[in-house]
N, C-alpha and C positions, 0 to 999 in steps of 0.2 A: 969904629968909624966903620975900619974895614969892612969885618963882615955884616957893619949893615949894606953896605952900599954892593959886596957882591949878592946878597941876600935880595937888596932891589933889583939886581942888574936878572936873575934865574927867573924870582917872579915876573917882571918886566918881560924875559926872555918867554915863558909860558904862557903868555896872556896873548903875544904877537902869534906865539906859533895856534894856539886858543881859533884866534879872532882870522887865520887866515884863509879858514874857507869857506869865509860867510859870502854868496853868491847871491849875485841881485837874481834879478828875473831877467833869463835866458833875451839873446838877441837874434830874433827870425831876418833871417835874407827876404822879403816879399814883393816879389815883383812888381816893377814899375806901373804895369797897368796891368787889364785885366784882357783876359785871352781878347785876340777879335778886335780892341778896341783901344785905338793909341791918340785915347785923350788926356790929354793935362788937368783938366776940370776939376777943381778941388772941391766946387760942388756939392752937397751928398743931401741925395733924397733923403736917406733917416732923420736929417734934420728936421723938419716938415712933426708938428705935432700930429696925433692919431687922427683927433677929431676933423683939423684943416686937411689928412691928406686921403679921407673918406667923402665925394660929393654925399651922397647918400642918408635925407634928414631919419631913415627908416633903420638905416643898418648903423650909426652911432648910438640907436637909442639900443638893440640889442648889443654891442659892442659897452656899452655905457652898465649893461642891466650884469655881464657875464663878467663883468672886472671889482662888480659890487657884491655877486652873489655866486663867484667861480669857487667850490670846496677847494682846491689845489689850491689857487692864490690865498687864499687864505690860509693854510696850514704852512704855505711860504711865510708867512707877515708870521706865523708864530717862533718859526723858524730863525728866523731874523728879531722878534722879540730873547729867545734862547739863548742865541749866540751874542744880544748885545749885554745882558746880566755878567755872561760867562766873561767879555772884554770888561765891566762894569768891574768884576771879583779882578783879577788880575789887576788894576790901578792899585789896590792895598796889599799887592808882593813886595814889597818895600818898607810899609810899614813893619811896624815892631807889636804884635802880638800878644795883646794886652788881656788881663781875666783874673776877675775878682775869686775868694773862697772862704768861704769857713766852716770849718771840722770844728766836731766836738765827740773827741772821746773816753771810753771810761774802762782803768783795767782793771783785772782781778789778780788781784800777786799772791803767789803764793806763800804758804806760809813758810815752807821751808827754802823759802829762794832768797838767796842779798837781797836783792831787791827788795822782798818783802817785808825783810826782818826791816833793813832799813827806814820801808818805813814807815811800818806800824812804827818801830824803836822811835822815829822822829815827829811822823805827823801825826801820831795814833790812826792809821789808816788802812784799810787792809787794800783799797779802789786808790787808786792815780787816777786819778782827768787831769785831760789837757783841753784849750781851751786856744783856737788863732781864730785870726780872721785879716784878714790884709789883699793884697795886689798880688801877682804875678808876670814880668813879663818877661821877653823872648826874642829874637832879632837875628836873624838871616843877612849880614853879608857879602851884597853881587855882587863877589867876582871875580865869577867869568862868566857873570852875564848872563844865567838863566832864568832869573825872575824879569829880564829883562827880553829874554827870547818868547817867553811865556808867552808878555803882554802884546812885542808882534805875531806870536798864529794866532791870539786871542782875538787881534785886531783886522789882524787877515780873513781869519772864519764868520769874522764880523759879515765884511766886506763883501767874500765868497758868495754868504743871506744874500745879502745885497745883492749883487747881480745877477743872482742865481733866480730870483724873486722876480728882476727885471726880461729876466727871459724867457723865463713862465707868460710875464705880459706879453711880451712879445709873440709868442707861441698861440695863446691865446688871443688875442688881433690878427692876430693871418688866417684863425682855423674858422673862427666866427662869420668871416670876409668872407673867406672863402667857402664856408655851409651857406653865407646867404644871396652867394652868386651864381652857385648851385641852384639854390633856389628856386633863381629868378628864371636859370634857367630851361628847370625843369615847367617851370608855369610859363613860359617857351613855347616847348617843344609841346602843352596837352594843349594849348590853342590850336598850335600847326596842325594837332592831329584830330581835331575836333572838324576845322577849315573844315582839311584834307574829308573827314566821313563827311562831310557836306555835300563837298563835292562830291564825292563816290556813287551819293543816296542818288546826285539826280543824273549821275553818269546811268547806274541802274536801274533810275525810272525808265527812258527813252531805249535802255536794253529790253527792258520787259515789255513794252510794247512794240517792240520789232519783234521777239519771241513769241507775241501771239498775234500779231502780223503775218509770222511766217516769214520772217528775210532774216532771219538771226536763229541757228540751233542750238541745240541745251545745252551744247557745248560753250560757247558762245554767254547764256547767262552765268554758266557757271564761274566761268574767271572772271567779271565781272562781281561777281557776288564774293569771288574771295581774296580782292583787291581789298572791296570794301573792307573787309572783316580784318585787314594791315593793321586799318585807322582805328578801327572801332577797339582793336585786344590792345592797343597803345593806352589809352585813356586809360582802363582799371591800371598799367598796369604804372604810369606815367604818377595818376594819386596816386599809388602806393605809394613810392619812389617817394612823393613831394611829404606825403604823413614823414616816411622815417624820416627823413631831412630836416623838416621840425622838427624832429624827438628828441637829435641831437643836439641842434640849440638849443633845448631846454635843456641837455645833459651840462653842458657847455657854459647855462648862465645858470647852472647852480639851482633849476623849479624840476618839474615832473614834466612830462610831455603836455604838449597844448599848443594848439594852433598858433601861428605871425602874419600878425598882422605888418602885409606892405602895399606900398603904392608905387617902386618903383620898376618899370619895366626894363627888361635888358633889352629890347632895344632901344628904348631914349637916351641907355648911357654912354657917356664919347669916351671912349679909349686916352687912356694918359698917353702921351706919345714926348717925354718931357721933360723924363724922370732922367734922372744924373745920381751916375754908378760911385764917381766921383774916382779916388785910387785905393788901389788894396791896402796901401799901412795904415787909412783911414780902418779898417777893423779893427786893428790892435787897443782903439781906444772908444765904438765906437759902440762894437761887440759883446752882448754881456756874458753871452757863454762864453767868449774871451779874455773879456777880463775876470770871468770868475775861475778861469782857467791858471792864467794869470796868478791870480792870489791863492792859488793850490799849494802854486809855485814858492809863493814869500815863503806860506805856511808850514809846508812841510821843512823850507829852507830854517827855519826857526825850532823848531820840534830838532831838525838833526846840532843846534845850537843848544838847545832844553838835553839833551842825553851825554852829548860832549863836555855839558858842566858839569854833568854827575859821577865823570869820573876823577873831579880833582874832589881834594879836600873842602868843602866847608866847613866858616868860621862865623859861628852862633854864643850868641849872647843874650845870659840870661838873667833875670833880674826878683827880688824878691823881697814884699818890706807886708809891715800889717804887724798887729799884737798878738798878744802870746801868754799862755797865764795858764797852768793846774789848777789856779783858787776860780772862781766864776765868779768872783762879787770884786777879784780883782784882775779881773779879762781887761779891760779898759780906762785901765790905773796909767794913763800918761805922764810921763815918759816912762815910767819904770817896764811895761811892758811890751815898749814895740824890741823889734827886732828887724834884720834886716843881708843880703846878702847880694852876690854877684862876682858870674863868673864867666870865663869866655872862655870856646878849646873850638879848637880843630876835628875838624870826623872827616877820615878816608876809608874809603870803600877796602874791605880785604879780600872776604869771599866769595863776597857776591860783586867782583869787578867784571868778574868773568859776564856775567846775566847782564850787568849795566853796556858792556863793550859792547857785548849780541847787538843790544837797543841801538844803538849807537851808531852801526852797521846796518841794522834795518830802516835807522830811520835816512842813512843816505844810500839805497838803495830806493827806499820811497822819495825822497827826493827827484833822484834823475826816472820815477815812471810820471811824476805830476809836471818833470819838464817835454817828457816826448809826449804825455796828455796833452799841453799849452801847445805844443809845436803841428798836433795831430789837428785841433781843435781850431788852428791858424790854415791852414790846408783844403777842413770842410768847408772853413767860411771864404775860403777866394772863392773854390768847387765851385759852393753854391753860389753867390755872385756870378760866376760865370754861365752858367747852366742856366741862367734863370736873363742872362744874355740875349742869350741865346735862344733863347723860345720869344722872347721880346722882336724880338728878332726875325724868325721863321714866321710864325705864327703869324703877321701884320701879312707878310708874303701867302699865306694859308688864306689869310682872311679874303683880299682882293681875290683870289681867285673864285674861292667856293661863294662868294656873296656875284660876282658878273656867270658865275656859273647859274647857282640859281634867280639870278634875274630874266635868263636866256629859257630855262624850263619854265620859268614863270611865265612870259612869251612863245610858246609854244602848248602852252594848256589853252592860255585863249583863243587859238589857233586852230588849232587839235578840236576841240568841243563846235567853232562854229564850223570844221568840213564837215565833225561827224553828221552831225545837226542835216547835215545839207548833202550825205550820204560819200562824200570824197574824201571816208579815212575809213579802216575798220577803227571795230568795240577796243583791238588790238594793240592798234597806235596808242587809242587815245588812252587803254589801262597803263601801259608800261610807260606815259607819258603820265598821268600820275604817279606810279610811284618811284620813277628819278625823281619827282620833284617836290617827294613828302624826304625822300630821304636827304634830300638837298639841305630843304628849307632848316631837315632837325640838325645835322651835319655843321653848316652857318652857326648852330645856335651854339652849341659845344663847341666852336671851335671859341665864339667871339668869348663864352664864357673859362674858355683857357685863359686870352688875352688876358682878360681882368685877376685870375688868380695868378699870371706869371707876373703882374704889376704886383701883385701882394704879394711873389716871393720875396719878392726884388728887393720890397719896402722891408721884410723880413731882415731878408740875407744882411743886407747893409746894415741892422742893427735900429730900426725903424720899428715903434711901434709902442715903448715904453715910457715916451712922454705921452 
């Protein structure tokens, strides 16, 4: 009894020492608020489904097509399926392995051997035959938690692929929407270029009349023509960029390059100004890439458990039963042909213990790597949200200034044209005013596009887009 108590104490001590390495996901101290934000409102834009976040129906259709046909997303689905099958397989780790067998053998014994002489004397045969059929069972007791940790690792791997797919979907939703808004900006800039070209044509027509009448010299005519060519050159350049952007959206949608139907106009889209970032700690539960990194820590921790268990003895139990006979006619003569055996044993690593310990040490280092990767992912997530918030705030101010500048220049153009027709300003003043207006309107469209992109980036950075 005393020996059994001592043995129990030793085993209990070993088990305690073994499980003491177990480590949960590391705690990370995130700031209470994002930079330049003092809000404690936990309302989070990431909770909005992407179909409700985007108001443009043609954009919603594009995203729907991309999520249905995108090849990278389909690859992620296959990765999930593989990880799920591997996890289901580990569930059978505690179940005994049962195999059926059937064997038949015939041996020609030497006439000069003892077995050959005995067989020939008693059986009158020179061949010794043997027939067996039955079941064999083997089972490893999970003393040190190796099988349990294998299950944990497989589950974490499956969860990691699930979160990876979510992260990929958020990226695709963001990429398609950004590409769409880029396309609308190019559409708007193309209209601006065409409108400016018409305006320049009108000015050039008047300058040509003045040149023919001897009121202006050749230099004035050439300067006006050059300004008109600036807008003319923009048109094929913008048309080229539009087709390239459409092709990029096609690739995201898993289709060959094609034109994209759209009714939305950049100038009619209303910029959302009620987006809520919540608090930084919510990123730990809402951002798929953060949760994927967390699963990586759990998976690495489980691998440490598996490699640790390999250093300890394993208890294996085997059993065999069936029928056996050296004559085929008596093979299934029951119960005479029945046989059975059962055995149990401990197996401990000796010569390969160094290799197993090295694997254990590597697993611990890999766990530390996964913890650092998790921390880095959280840092990047908080940084991305802070960047998006800053852009949204500052771009709103830029847009108002650019809008005021454009409005002022539009009024200036009207006045300049009237004065020019009445000979009160020179052609050069008109040309400069037209060039300034063109740049201002192009810049205004670009800033509004950037505002839309910043809203999308905040939505993605918060973890929105996979619902």
